[in-house]
N, C-alpha and C positions, 0 to 999 in steps of 0.2 A: 814942644817949642821947636821952631825951625832951627836946624843946626844942632839939636840936642841928640842924645843917644839913640832915640827912636829913628831919627833920620839915618844914622850910620848903619844900624842893623838892617833897616829896610832897604837901603841901597845894596848892602851885601847880599841880602836874600834875592833881590831882583837880578843882580849880577850872576848869582849862582844859577837861577832859573834860566837866564838867557844862555849861559854857557852850556848847561846840560841839555837844553832844548835843541841844540845844534847837532846832537849826536843820537845814535840809536844804540841800544834799545831805549824804550821809555824808562823812567826812573821811579823808584820808591825810596823815600828818605825817612829813616827813623831819627827823631830828634831826642837826644838825651841831654836834659838840662842839668846844670850843676846845682849844688845845694844853695848857692847864693844867687840864683837866677833872678833877674829883674822881671817881675810879672808883667810889666808893660812892654816887653819885647817878645811877643808871641810869634814863633816861627811857623807853627802848625795851623795853617788854614789853606783850604783848597778851592779851586774853581767849582762852579755849580755842577759841571759835568766831570765828576771826579774820575770815572773810568776812562774818559776820553782825554784827560789832561796828560801832558807829557811828563810832568812831575807830580807825584802824589806824596803828600806830607803826612806823617803819623808820629805820635808820641811813642817813645821807646817804652814798652810795657814789659820788657823781659823776653827772654828767648821763646818761651812757650807761646805767649800771646803774639809775639812778632811773627812766629812761624806760620800762624793762621793767615795773616795778611800776606806773607811771602808766598804762600800756596795760592791764595786768590789772585795775586799779581805775579804769577810765576814767569811771565814773559818780560819782567822788568829787571833792570840792574838795581841792586839793593845797596844803599849807602847808610852810614851812621854819621850823623852830624852832631857835634858837640859845640854848640855856639858859645858856651861860657869859657872855653879854652882860649888861650892867647898863644898863637893865632887860632882863629876858628878852625876846628878840625872837621874835614869832610873826608871820610875814608870808606873803602869798601866795607860792607857789613861783615863782621867777623864770622868765620865758618860758613860763609855763603856757599 
């Protein structure tokens, strides 16, 4: 519905992409959902040219799996997004 929760998170996601796209290096964002996450507010989707995108989105799968993607995208700044926190938390990935 227009003006519903999906509009709010969608605008926040676009604002985040716009802000990050203005800086270098490119970015990799791991998204860590809370236990009460609304399944209709999916943050993790990418453009068709994932490697060429300024921002790559991925689900947080734990340090071991995340490190594989961090190695592949070693030229990117790595972030942790916790969209279910209030306010939404975007912080540098721990131990990067």
